[in-house]
All heavy atoms as an XYZ file, in Angstrom:
952
protein
N     114.382    117.779     86.014
C     114.272    116.535     85.289
C     113.729    115.430     86.195
O     112.913    114.635     85.774
C     115.641    116.177     84.720
C     115.621    114.947     83.867
S     114.635    115.263     82.413
C     114.871    113.792     81.523
N     114.201    115.390     87.458
C     113.720    114.365     88.384
C     112.220    114.511     88.625
O     111.514    113.523     88.762
C     114.477    114.432     89.708
C     115.881    113.913     89.627
C     116.536    113.954     90.983
C     117.970    113.465     90.895
N     118.618    113.460     92.198
N     111.742    115.763     88.683
C     110.320    115.997     88.899
C     109.517    115.449     87.721
O     108.459    114.875     87.914
C     110.047    117.482     89.081
C     110.573    118.032     90.387
C     110.318    119.508     90.490
C     110.952    120.075     91.741
N     110.799    121.513     91.831
N     110.042    115.636     86.495
C     109.340    115.122     85.319
C     109.329    113.600     85.317
O     108.325    112.995     84.952
C     109.985    115.639     84.036
C     109.707    117.119     83.836
O     108.746    117.656     84.376
N     110.546    117.770     83.068
N     110.420    112.980     85.738
C     110.454    111.518     85.811
C     109.482    111.011     86.870
O     108.802    109.999     86.666
C     111.872    111.026     86.100
C     112.874    111.178     84.960
C     114.267    110.772     85.417
C     112.452    110.355     83.766
N     109.411    111.706     87.997
C     108.453    111.348     89.041
C     107.028    111.430     88.497
O     106.217    110.546     88.726
C     108.612    112.274     90.252
C     107.566    112.118     91.353
C     107.680    110.749     92.015
C     107.718    113.222     92.363
N     106.758    112.476     87.762
C     105.437    112.658     87.162
C     105.115    111.529     86.190
O     104.015    110.974     86.222
C     105.380    114.012     86.450
C     104.263    114.108     85.480
C     102.960    114.204     85.926
C     104.510    114.082     84.126
C     101.925    114.281     85.026
C     103.476    114.155     83.230
C     102.182    114.260     83.679
N     106.034    111.173     85.325
C     105.818    110.096     84.357
C     105.581    108.778     85.088
O     104.669    108.021     84.752
C     107.000    109.985     83.376
C     106.900    108.733     82.523
C     107.064    111.222     82.493
N     106.379    108.504     86.104
C     106.217    107.279     86.886
C     104.856    107.253     87.571
O     104.143    106.250     87.529
C     107.343    107.151     87.914
C     107.187    105.956     88.809
C     107.430    104.679     88.330
C     106.773    106.109     90.124
C     107.272    103.569     89.152
C     106.605    105.016     90.950
C     106.865    103.735     90.462
N     104.479    108.366     88.208
C     103.198    108.425     88.904
C     102.037    108.254     87.928
O     101.058    107.573     88.233
C     103.066    109.743     89.662
N     102.140    108.835     86.746
C     101.099    108.680     85.728
C     100.964    107.232     85.299
O      99.858    106.719     85.127
C     101.404    109.546     84.502
O     101.391    110.897     84.840
N     102.093    106.556     85.132
C     102.070    105.148     84.734
C     101.436    104.282     85.821
O     100.665    103.372     85.533
C     103.483    104.665     84.428
N     101.754    104.578     87.076
C     101.173    103.821     88.186
C      99.661    104.010     88.217
O      98.907    103.042     88.363
C     101.806    104.240     89.527
C     101.027    103.696     90.699
C     103.254    103.779     89.588
N      99.207    105.246     88.060
C      97.768    105.515     88.071
C      97.089    104.791     86.908
O      96.048    104.165     87.086
C      97.484    107.034     88.012
C      96.009    107.306     87.737
C      97.904    107.695     89.300
N      97.693    104.822     85.728
C      97.114    104.142     84.568
C      97.038    102.642     84.799
O      96.049    101.994     84.458
C      97.929    104.456     83.316
N      98.075    102.075     85.394
C      98.098    100.639     85.680
C      97.023    100.274     86.685
O      96.292     99.296     86.503
C      99.473    100.224     86.181
S      99.589     98.464     86.540
N      96.914    101.053     87.729
C      95.904    100.788     88.756
C      94.514    100.869     88.147
O      93.662    100.023     88.400
C      96.043    101.771     89.941
C      97.311    101.453     90.734
C      94.818    101.727     90.841
C      97.667    102.491     91.768
N      94.295    101.870     87.311
C      92.982    102.039     86.709
C      92.640    100.885     85.778
O      91.509    100.426     85.742
C      92.914    103.378     85.965
C      92.875    104.571     86.891
S      92.933    106.152     86.043
C      91.415    106.110     85.123
N      93.609    100.389     85.032
C      93.327     99.331     84.071
C      93.291     97.949     84.707
O      92.623     97.055     84.207
C      94.360     99.357     82.937
O      95.638     99.032     83.434
N      93.983     97.741     85.818
C      94.080     96.425     86.438
C      93.108     96.210     87.579
O      92.918     95.084     88.021
C      95.504     96.190     86.958
S      96.748     96.257     85.668
N      92.504     97.245     88.067
C      91.685     97.145     89.271
C      90.242     96.791     88.929
O      89.667     97.294     87.981
C      91.716     98.474     90.022
O      90.865     98.421     91.115
N      89.669     95.896     89.736
C      88.256     95.563     89.603
C      87.402     96.442     90.508
O      86.186     96.407     90.442
C      88.018     94.096     89.974
C      88.572     93.154     88.924
O      88.678     93.574     87.757
O      88.900     92.001     89.280
N      88.041     97.200     91.396
C      87.298     98.043     92.319
C      86.819     99.305     91.596
O      87.207     99.598     90.475
C      88.172     98.418     93.512
O      89.274     99.167     93.082
N      85.967    100.044     92.294
C      85.407    101.257     91.724
C      86.513    102.274     91.428
O      87.348    102.548     92.279
C      84.399    101.848     92.707
C      83.638    103.005     92.160
C      82.577    103.448     93.140
C      81.842    104.644     92.577
N      80.847    105.120     93.505
N      86.478    102.827     90.231
C      87.482    103.797     89.805
C      86.842    105.180     89.773
O      85.781    105.369     89.194
C      88.037    103.432     88.411
C      88.979    104.502     87.910
C      88.727    102.088     88.445
N      87.478    106.130     90.414
C      87.010    107.505     90.409
C      87.334    108.109     89.039
O      88.494    108.120     88.625
C      87.716    108.282     91.526
C      87.191    109.682     91.694
O      86.703    110.305     90.762
N      87.313    110.203     92.903
N      86.351    108.640     88.310
C      86.620    109.199     86.982
C      87.542    110.417     87.016
O      88.082    110.814     85.988
C      85.234    109.577     86.451
C      84.377    109.699     87.657
C      84.953    108.762     88.689
N      87.757    110.979     88.192
C      88.646    112.130     88.338
C      90.120    111.730     88.246
O      90.970    112.532     87.857
C      88.368    112.818     89.681
C      89.046    114.136     89.969
C      88.605    115.194     88.964
C      88.703    114.599     91.368
N      90.423    110.472     88.604
C      91.814    110.016     88.618
C      92.438    110.120     87.236
O      91.819    109.807     86.229
C      91.913    108.573     89.085
C      91.555    108.353     90.514
C      91.411    109.289     91.492
C      91.275    107.103     91.129
N      91.070    108.696     92.684
C      90.980    107.348     92.487
C      91.263    105.789     90.666
C      90.672    106.336     93.380
C      90.944    104.787     91.559
C      90.658    105.060     92.898
N      93.674    110.561     87.223
C      94.430    110.634     85.981
C      94.951    112.034     85.725
O      94.903    112.919     86.577
N      95.452    112.198     84.516
C      96.058    113.463     84.091
C      95.086    114.192     83.179
O      94.484    113.584     82.300
C      97.358    113.177     83.338
C      97.999    114.411     82.768
S      98.547    115.564     84.012
C     100.004    114.740     84.531
N      94.962    115.486     83.408
C      94.068    116.338     82.632
C      94.845    117.545     82.108
O      95.667    118.109     82.812
C      92.917    116.827     83.508
C      92.090    115.726     84.071
C      92.291    115.060     85.245
C      90.948    115.130     83.481
N      91.329    114.094     85.418
C      90.483    114.123     84.344
C      90.238    115.355     82.285
C      89.366    113.349     84.067
C      89.124    114.587     82.023
C      88.696    113.600     82.892
N      94.557    117.951     80.881
C      95.225    119.089     80.244
C      94.219    120.222     80.083
O      93.141    120.017     79.521
C      95.786    118.690     78.865
O      96.679    117.595     79.032
C      96.531    119.842     78.227
N      94.588    121.404     80.586
C      93.729    122.574     80.443
C      93.547    122.857     78.962
O      94.517    122.868     78.200
C      94.357    123.782     81.145
C      93.519    125.056     81.204
C      92.247    124.843     82.027
C      94.343    126.195     81.787
N      92.302    123.063     78.546
C      92.043    123.320     77.135
C      92.742    124.600     76.711
O      92.733    125.594     77.415
C      90.543    123.348     76.867
C      89.931    121.975     77.082
C      88.455    121.914     76.815
O      87.776    122.926     76.683
N      87.932    120.704     76.751
N      93.410    124.547     75.574
C      94.363    125.567     75.144
C      93.797    126.977     75.042
O      94.525    127.938     75.241
C      94.997    125.163     73.810
O      93.991    125.019     72.827
N      92.515    127.114     74.758
C      91.972    128.464     74.620
C      91.873    129.194     75.951
O      91.665    130.386     75.994
C      90.603    128.438     73.921
C      89.504    127.754     74.685
C      89.382    126.261     74.416
O      90.220    125.681     73.717
O      88.444    125.662     74.943
N      92.063    128.488     77.072
C      91.940    129.113     78.385
C      93.259    129.663     78.926
O      93.250    130.432     79.873
C      91.369    128.112     79.391
C      89.921    127.770     79.098
C      89.341    126.918     80.188
O      89.357    125.716     80.096
N      88.835    127.556     81.224
N      94.366    129.252     78.365
C      95.646    129.671     78.922
C      96.705    129.652     77.837
O      96.672    128.802     76.963
C      96.043    128.713     80.051
O      97.351    128.983     80.472
N      97.647    130.581     77.914
C      98.750    130.580     76.963
C      99.776    129.512     77.289
O     100.511    129.059     76.428
N      99.833    129.089     78.543
C     100.801    128.085     78.981
C     100.141    126.708     78.973
O      98.950    126.577     79.247
C     101.291    128.411     80.388
N     100.920    125.684     78.667
C     100.408    124.314     78.737
C     100.312    123.950     80.215
O     101.308    123.902     80.929
C     101.336    123.351     78.014
C     100.832    121.922     78.058
C     101.770    120.976     77.345
C     101.248    119.555     77.452
N     102.191    118.601     76.890
N      99.089    123.695     80.672
C      98.846    123.394     82.072
C      98.182    122.033     82.196
O      97.191    121.768     81.517
C      97.949    124.477     82.707
O      98.573    125.741     82.541
C      97.711    124.209     84.179
N      98.735    121.193     83.067
C      98.195    119.865     83.308
C      98.004    119.681     84.805
O      98.772    120.207     85.600
C      99.155    118.797     82.782
C      99.389    118.901     81.285
C     100.594    118.121     80.821
O     101.690    118.365     81.367
O     100.428    117.284     79.934
N      96.975    118.919     85.162
C      96.724    118.609     86.558
C      96.495    117.108     86.671
O      95.888    116.504     85.792
C      95.537    119.417     87.117
C      95.435    119.263     88.625
C      94.232    119.091     86.411
C      94.521    120.268     89.305
N      97.040    116.532     87.738
C      96.895    115.096     87.940
C      96.267    114.841     89.303
O      96.650    115.448     90.298
C      98.255    114.390     87.880
C      98.133    112.890     88.075
S      99.648    111.978     87.783
C     100.715    112.604     89.031
N      95.300    113.902     89.310
C      94.663    113.444     90.532
C      94.953    111.954     90.666
O      94.650    111.180     89.757
C      93.143    113.658     90.479
C      92.748    115.101     90.382
C      92.427    115.666     89.163
C      92.702    115.889     91.517
C      92.050    116.993     89.066
C      92.325    117.222     91.435
C      92.008    117.775     90.203
N      95.547    111.534     91.779
C      95.885    110.125     91.966
C      94.958    109.481     92.989
O      94.243    110.166     93.717
C      97.344    109.959     92.444
O      97.459    110.552     93.738
C      98.326    110.600     91.479
N      94.995    108.155     93.034
C      94.125    107.413     93.944
C      94.520    107.558     95.407
O      93.768    107.166     96.288
C      94.063    105.946     93.548
C      95.391    105.248     93.662
O      96.445    105.916     93.595
O      95.398    104.017     93.815
N      95.686    108.129     95.691
C      96.076    108.355     97.088
C      95.822    109.805     97.524
O      96.358    110.271     98.517
C      97.534    107.952     97.331
C      98.533    108.840     96.611
O      98.130    109.713     95.809
O      99.738    108.662     96.836
N      94.990    110.507     96.759
C      94.541    111.861     97.080
C      95.671    112.892     97.084
O      95.663    113.848     97.854
C      93.756    111.898     98.402
C      92.574    110.967     98.344
C      92.639    109.716     98.939
C      91.424    111.319     97.665
C      91.562    108.835     98.859
C      90.347    110.452     97.578
C      90.425    109.210     98.181
O      89.374    108.340     98.094
N      96.627    112.674     96.210
C      97.681    113.652     95.972
C      97.716    113.936     94.471
O      96.964    113.348     93.702
C      99.067    113.153     96.430
O      99.405    111.989     95.670
C      99.079    112.836     97.914
N      98.596    114.819     94.069
C      98.725    115.108     92.646
C      99.716    116.230     92.397
O     100.455    116.640     93.300
N      99.690    116.700     91.165
C     100.610    117.741     90.716
C      99.904    118.667     89.752
O      98.942    118.270     89.088
C     101.811    117.142     89.981
C     102.640    116.219     90.812
C     102.418    114.853     90.794
C     103.641    116.722     91.620
C     103.176    113.996     91.563
C     104.409    115.867     92.396
C     104.177    114.513     92.366
N     100.416    119.895     89.651
C     100.035    120.815     88.584
C     101.330    121.128     87.850
O     102.320    121.552     88.453
C      99.395    122.113     89.114
C      99.124    123.079     87.966
C      98.123    121.806     89.878
N     101.316    120.895     86.550
C     102.502    121.092     85.721
C     102.209    122.212     84.732
O     101.192    122.164     84.026
C     102.867    119.793     84.982
C     103.173    118.710     86.017
C     104.022    120.001     84.028
C     103.165    117.323     85.476
N     103.071    123.217     84.709
C     102.922    124.342     83.803
C     104.158    124.403     82.932
O     105.280    124.518     83.437
C     102.730    125.669     84.579
C     102.606    126.839     83.611
C     101.528    125.587     85.495
N     103.949    124.290     81.627
C     105.049    124.304     80.658
C     106.174    123.348     81.056
O     107.341    123.728     81.124
C     105.593    125.719     80.468
C     104.641    126.601     79.679
O     103.845    126.059     78.882
O     104.694    127.829     79.836
N     105.804    122.100     81.360
C     106.725    121.007     81.658
C     107.429    121.110     83.020
O     108.299    120.315     83.323
C     107.786    120.854     80.545
C     107.223    120.712     79.145
C     106.355    119.470     78.961
O     106.675    118.420     79.518
O     105.344    119.566     78.249
N     107.089    122.104     83.831
C     107.663    122.229     85.172
C     106.582    121.966     86.214
O     105.466    122.473     86.102
C     108.244    123.628     85.411
C     109.525    123.865     84.640
O     110.316    122.922     84.494
O     109.719    125.012     84.173
N     106.922    121.189     87.240
C     105.976    120.936     88.327
C     105.873    122.218     89.149
O     106.813    122.632     89.806
C     106.431    119.752     89.206
C     105.436    119.537     90.339
C     106.587    118.478     88.378
N     104.721    122.865     89.058
C     104.498    124.143     89.727
C     103.927    123.945     91.142
O     104.324    124.626     92.069
C     103.529    124.979     88.885
C     103.171    126.299     89.456
C     104.159    127.344     89.108
C     103.608    128.697     89.519
N     104.607    129.696     89.649
N     102.986    122.996     91.281
C     102.353    122.746     92.570
C     102.277    121.250     92.848
O     102.109    120.453     91.928
C     100.900    123.265     92.594
C     100.757    124.734     92.356
C     100.428    125.222     91.101
C     100.935    125.635     93.391
C     100.282    126.579     90.874
C     100.794    126.990     93.182
C     100.471    127.466     91.909
O     100.338    128.806     91.699
N     102.391    120.915     94.099
C     102.028    119.595     94.586
C     100.641    119.796     95.196
O     100.346    120.861     95.728
C     103.019    119.127     95.638
C     102.800    117.724     96.100
C     103.870    117.266     97.087
O     104.932    117.914     97.189
O     103.614    116.267     97.757
N      99.781    118.789     95.103
C      98.433    118.956     95.632
C      98.037    117.809     96.554
O      98.610    116.725     96.498
C      97.378    119.021     94.502
O      97.334    117.766     93.821
C      97.662    120.140     93.529
N      97.085    118.095     97.394
C      96.346    117.060     98.117
C      94.888    117.420     97.886
O      94.545    118.592     97.716
C      96.705    117.039     99.593
O      96.330    118.223    100.227
N      94.024    116.409     97.845
C      92.638    116.690     97.541
C      91.700    115.719     98.241
O      92.103    114.658     98.684
C      92.397    116.669     96.030
C      92.712    115.359     95.361
C      93.950    114.913     94.971
C      91.795    114.317     95.013
N      93.840    113.668     94.397
C      92.526    113.282     94.405
C      90.419    114.166     95.160
C      91.936    112.119     93.950
C      89.829    113.006     94.695
C      90.581    112.005     94.091
N      90.453    116.142     98.371
C      89.405    115.288     98.902
C      88.121    115.639     98.161
O      87.946    116.764     97.690
C      89.250    115.444    100.410
C      89.047    116.864    100.886
C      88.996    116.946    102.385
O      87.942    116.791    102.967
N      90.126    117.209    103.014
N      87.276    114.631     98.034
C      86.052    114.824     97.268
C      84.874    114.187     97.979
O      84.940    113.042     98.415
C      86.230    114.209     95.878
C      85.080    114.417     94.946
C      85.319    113.770     93.599
O      86.119    112.857     93.460
N      84.626    114.253     92.588
N      83.815    114.967     98.124
C      82.527    114.449     98.556
C      81.519    115.118     97.631
O      81.565    114.875     96.437
C      82.277    114.680    100.058
C      82.669    116.075    100.518
O      82.311    117.056     99.846
O      83.325    116.192    101.566
N      80.676    116.002     98.113
C      79.763    116.713     97.216
C      80.499    117.779     96.398
O      79.998    118.236     95.367
C      78.624    117.344     98.002
O      79.123    118.288     98.917
N      81.675    118.192     96.858
C      82.546    119.129     96.140
C      83.975    118.594     96.172
O      84.281    117.659     96.907
C      82.503    120.555     96.754
C      81.141    121.187     96.594
C      82.930    120.540     98.200
N      84.829    119.202     95.384
C      86.246    118.840     95.351
C      87.031    119.935     96.055
O      86.912    121.112     95.707
C      86.714    118.716     93.896
C      88.201    118.479     93.663
C      88.602    117.086     94.158
C      88.530    118.623     92.179
N      87.818    119.539     97.058
C      88.685    120.485     97.777
C      90.120    120.155     97.438
O      90.574    119.035     97.684
C      88.451    120.361     99.282
C      87.109    120.852     99.727
C      86.872    120.582    101.210
N      85.496    120.815    101.566
C      84.510    119.939    101.375
N      84.755    118.764    100.862
N      83.269    120.248    101.704
N      90.820    121.138     96.875
C      92.205    120.926     96.457
C      93.099    121.902     97.213
O      92.851    123.108     97.211
C      92.383    121.128     94.937
C      93.826    120.879     94.528
C      91.432    120.231     94.143
N      94.137    121.368     97.854
C      95.170    122.183     98.482
C      96.365    122.225     97.538
O      96.881    121.179     97.150
C      95.594    121.587     99.823
C      94.464    121.607    100.825
O      93.852    122.637    101.043
N      94.188    120.468    101.416
N      96.791    123.420     97.166
C      97.922    123.618     96.266
C      99.131    124.069     97.083
O      99.032    125.048     97.826
C      97.608    124.704     95.235
C      96.481    124.362     94.293
C      95.168    124.706     94.599
C      96.728    123.706     93.099
C      94.127    124.405     93.725
C      95.702    123.403     92.225
C      94.402    123.762     92.544
O      93.381    123.461     91.677
N     100.244    123.372     96.932
C     101.480    123.729     97.620
C     102.519    124.077     96.564
O     102.907    123.223     95.764
C     101.970    122.558     98.481
C     100.952    122.097     99.477
C     100.189    120.968     99.245
C     100.745    122.808    100.649
C      99.241    120.546    100.156
C      99.795    122.388    101.573
C      99.047    121.260    101.318
N     102.953    125.334     96.555
C     103.901    125.788     95.554
C     105.246    125.111     95.757
O     105.801    125.118     96.856
C     104.049    127.307     95.606
C     104.741    127.842     94.385
C     104.556    129.339     94.226
O     103.707    129.925     94.920
O     105.271    129.904     93.400
N     105.771    124.506     94.705
C     107.016    123.737     94.776
C     108.227    124.640     95.030
O     109.170    124.227     95.677
C     107.225    122.931     93.491
C     106.153    121.884     93.247
S     106.108    120.596     94.484
C     107.574    119.697     94.069
N     108.183    125.875     94.576
C     109.343    126.748     94.717
C     109.591    127.162     96.166
O     110.715    127.476     96.537
C     109.198    127.987     93.831
O     108.092    128.754     94.259
N     108.563    127.168     97.007
C     108.761    127.588     98.393
C     109.321    126.462     99.245
O     110.016    126.714    100.214
C     107.438    128.068     99.042
O     106.531    126.972     99.104
C     106.839    129.221     98.285
N     108.986    125.222     98.902
C     109.484    124.089     99.667
C     108.863    123.974    101.049
O     109.320    123.219    101.883
N     107.805    124.753    101.314
C     107.160    124.740    102.618
C     105.735    124.254    102.464
O     104.890    124.932    101.900
C     107.174    126.138    103.234
C     108.570    126.641    103.515
C     108.520    128.020    104.112
C     109.936    128.523    104.353
N     109.932    129.883    104.857
N     105.456    123.070    102.978
C     104.135    122.465    102.855
C     103.049    123.306    103.513
O     101.907    123.278    103.107
C     104.126    121.071    103.473
C     104.838    120.051    102.664
C     103.921    119.571    101.592
C     104.499    118.305    101.016
N     103.575    117.655    100.141
N     103.379    124.042    104.535
C     102.366    124.795    105.266
C     101.824    125.996    104.526
O     100.837    126.575    104.930
N     102.454    126.407    103.454
C     102.048    127.613    102.744
C     101.207    127.265    101.512
O     101.522    127.649    100.405
C     103.272    128.428    102.324
C     104.149    128.919    103.470
C     105.362    129.653    102.938
C     103.347    129.828    104.395
N     100.126    126.557    101.720
C      99.278    126.150    100.615
C      98.071    127.044    100.457
O      97.746    127.857    101.310
N      97.407    126.868     99.320
C      96.176    127.583     99.018
C      95.108    126.534     98.779
O      95.337    125.555     98.078
C      96.351    128.454     97.751
C      95.032    129.080     97.342
C      97.418    129.500     97.958
N      93.927    126.715     99.367
C      92.839    125.756     99.194
C      91.780    126.359     98.280
O      91.390    127.505     98.444
C      92.207    125.405    100.523
C      90.997    124.487    100.353
C      90.401    124.100    101.651
N      90.604    122.665    101.773
C      90.128    121.945    102.745
N      89.474    122.504    103.720
N      90.325    120.655    102.775
N      91.335    125.554     97.317
C      90.242    125.921     96.426
C      89.170    124.836     96.509
O      89.483    123.657     96.660
C      90.708    126.028     94.970
C      91.762    127.079     94.738
C      91.114    128.454     94.588
N      92.112    129.422     94.213
C      92.510    130.414     94.987
N      92.005    130.571     96.175
N      93.426    131.245     94.577
N      87.925    125.247     96.386
C      86.802    124.319     96.407
C      86.078    124.429     95.073
O      85.754    125.540     94.626
C      85.845    124.648     97.567
O      86.599    124.638     98.789
C      84.723    123.638     97.657
N      85.841    123.275     94.443
C      85.247    123.235     93.111
C      84.017    122.338     93.074
O      83.957    121.322     93.776
C      86.232    122.639     92.095
C      87.551    123.344     91.989
C      88.687    122.849     92.634
C      87.692    124.493     91.213
C      89.910    123.475     92.522
C      88.914    125.131     91.104
C      90.032    124.619     91.755
O      91.245    125.242     91.639
N      83.084    122.697     92.206
C      82.081    121.721     91.790
C      82.702    121.014     90.587
O      83.491    121.611     89.843
C      80.755    122.397     91.429
O      80.904    123.253     90.315
N      82.384    119.736     90.426
C      83.057    118.914     89.422
C      82.038    118.280     88.494
O      81.003    117.790     88.932
C      83.860    117.780     90.102
C      84.504    116.871     89.072
C      84.905    118.349     91.036
N      82.365    118.276     87.203
C      81.586    117.527     86.223
C      82.576    116.801     85.320
O      83.440    117.440     84.717
C      80.700    118.455     85.393
C      79.882    117.690     84.370
O      79.309    116.644     84.719
O      79.820    118.151     83.207
N      82.479    115.470     85.293
C      83.296    114.673     84.384
C      82.352    114.079     83.355
O      81.467    113.292     83.688
C      84.059    113.548     85.114
C      84.875    112.732     84.129
C      84.967    114.120     86.190
N      82.515    114.496     82.113
C      81.690    114.016     81.014
C      82.608    113.347     80.001
O      83.204    114.014     79.151
C      80.924    115.172     80.383
C      79.950    114.725     79.300
O      79.668    113.515     79.203
O      79.470    115.597     78.548
N      82.775    112.031     80.161
C      83.686    111.296     79.287
C      85.113    111.743     79.533
O      85.649    111.576     80.626
N      85.714    112.369     78.532
C      87.100    112.824     78.626
C      87.212    114.328     78.847
O      88.251    114.928     78.581
C      87.874    112.416     77.370
C      88.132    110.923     77.312
O      88.135    110.276     78.383
O      88.334    110.395     76.211
N      86.131    114.948     79.322
C      86.145    116.377     79.625
C      85.850    116.568     81.114
O      84.868    116.057     81.645
C      85.094    117.154     78.798
C      85.323    116.964     77.297
C      85.082    118.640     79.171
C      86.639    117.534     76.777
N      86.733    117.299     81.783
C      86.588    117.632     83.196
C      86.306    119.126     83.293
O      87.053    119.938     82.747
C      87.880    117.303     83.958
C      88.027    117.857     85.372
C      86.993    117.222     86.307
C      89.440    117.628     85.891
N      85.216    119.475     83.974
C      84.885    120.878     84.205
C      84.958    121.141     85.698
O      84.298    120.464     86.486
C      83.478    121.211     83.680
O      83.407    120.869     82.296
C      83.170    122.690     83.850
N      85.801    122.101     86.072
C      85.927    122.531     87.467
C      85.398    123.955     87.580
O      85.841    124.847     86.852
C      87.390    122.505     87.921
C      88.101    121.167     87.918
C      89.556    121.349     88.355
C      87.396    120.170     88.813
N      84.453    124.157     88.485
C      83.940    125.503     88.737
C      84.309    125.888     90.156
O      83.909    125.236     91.121
C      82.423    125.557     88.568
C      81.869    126.950     88.803
C      80.379    127.009     88.585
C      79.879    128.426     88.845
N      78.431    128.514     88.702
N      85.128    126.935     90.282
C      85.545    127.440     91.587
C      84.317    127.979     92.313
O      83.632    128.871     91.806
C      86.604    128.537     91.407
C      87.236    128.973     92.708
O      86.491    129.319     93.652
O      88.473    128.982     92.785
N      84.018    127.403     93.466
C      82.825    127.781     94.227
C      82.865    129.251     94.638
O      81.855    129.947     94.578
C      82.672    126.892     95.490
C      82.528    125.416     95.108
C      81.513    127.357     96.368
C      81.274    125.042     94.386
N      84.030    129.745     95.024
C      84.148    131.120     95.523
C      84.105    132.158     94.404
O      83.364    133.132     94.468
C      85.449    131.273     96.315
C      85.554    132.605     97.024
C      86.790    132.674     97.903
O      86.986    131.755     98.715
O      87.544    133.646     97.774
N      84.905    131.957     93.354
C      85.017    132.967     92.299
C      84.057    132.754     91.136
O      83.810    133.673     90.364
C      86.449    132.998     91.751
O      86.704    131.826     90.984
N      83.556    131.526     90.978
C      82.691    131.223     89.840
C      83.457    130.915     88.561
O      82.858    130.617     87.536
N      84.795    130.987     88.617
C      85.624    130.720     87.437
C      85.494    129.255     87.017
O      85.551    128.352     87.847
C      87.086    131.035     87.741
C      88.008    130.820     86.573
C      89.456    131.142     86.917
O      89.696    131.913     87.857
O      90.335    130.596     86.233
N      85.324    129.027     85.714
C      85.174    127.682     85.172
C      86.403    127.336     84.345
O      86.845    128.126     83.505
C      83.903    127.583     84.290
C      83.806    126.220     83.624
C      82.663    127.882     85.114
N      86.964    126.147     84.601
C      88.104    125.645     83.837
C      87.717    124.302     83.242
O      87.152    123.455     83.924
C      89.333    125.462     84.738
O      89.707    126.683     85.321
N      88.040    124.120     81.959
C      87.747    122.859     81.274
C      89.054    122.177     80.910
O      89.966    122.808     80.379
C      86.915    123.089     80.030
C      85.498    123.510     80.342
C      84.633    123.452     79.101
C      83.218    123.816     79.452
N      82.384    122.678     79.665
N      89.105    120.877     81.208
C      90.281    120.061     80.952
C      89.896    118.879     80.078
O      88.762    118.394     80.138
C      90.845    119.508     82.274
C      91.391    120.555     83.199
C      90.560    121.286     84.042
C      92.761    120.816     83.247
C      91.071    122.229     84.913
C      93.275    121.774     84.113
C      92.422    122.473     84.944
O      92.933    123.421     85.792
N      90.861    118.406     79.290
C      90.702    117.196     78.498
C      91.575    116.126     79.101
O      92.699    116.411     79.550
C      91.145    117.434     77.051
O      90.386    118.468     76.468
N      91.081    114.882     79.100
C      91.875    113.773     79.626
C      93.150    113.648     78.798
O      93.119    113.669     77.582
C      91.092    112.471     79.609
C      91.833    111.355     80.337
C      91.010    110.103     80.455
N      89.769    110.255     81.207
C      89.682    110.255     82.528
N      90.767    110.112     83.269
N      88.515    110.375     83.137
N      94.295    113.522     79.487
C      95.585    113.368     78.839
C      95.682    111.960     78.258
O      95.423    110.978     78.938
C      96.714    113.593     79.842
C      98.085    113.423     79.261
C      98.665    114.443     78.538
C      98.781    112.246     79.441
C      99.932    114.302     77.998
C     100.051    112.089     78.913
C     100.628    113.126     78.189
N      96.002    111.872     76.977
C      96.168    110.587     76.315
C      97.509    110.608     75.600
O      97.825    111.536     74.861
C      95.041    110.354     75.279
C      95.230    109.037     74.566
C      93.686    110.431     75.949
N      98.319    109.574     75.867
C      99.630    109.496     75.200
C      99.500    108.777     73.903
O      98.749    107.902     73.693
C     100.630    108.761     76.070
C     101.213    109.666     77.125
C     102.386    109.051     77.808
O     103.496    109.136     77.256
O     102.181    108.497     78.900
């Protein structure tokens, strides 16, 4: 429950920063929901302005993330169940944000995932 409250709070902070800031806003920031035809589980991913985030699967925080973006997006996934930050997995993606649709293509595997911007 605390993890879900943390997620809600972090989402609200990101939304506030995005709406109140006059500085350049990265279109990647925010919460994205994996389009339902790609997975049986409800999967959401969040990218924040401090280069951290979460992956939530069926209302449980599955991964904590850190990320960086230049010509590609590099995401480090840290599984929450292990509690060990050093045991992460890194993925590199090409990114396309078209309005409220985020497309991530894994550079290594070629797998494409499409997300919709989360709207409450």
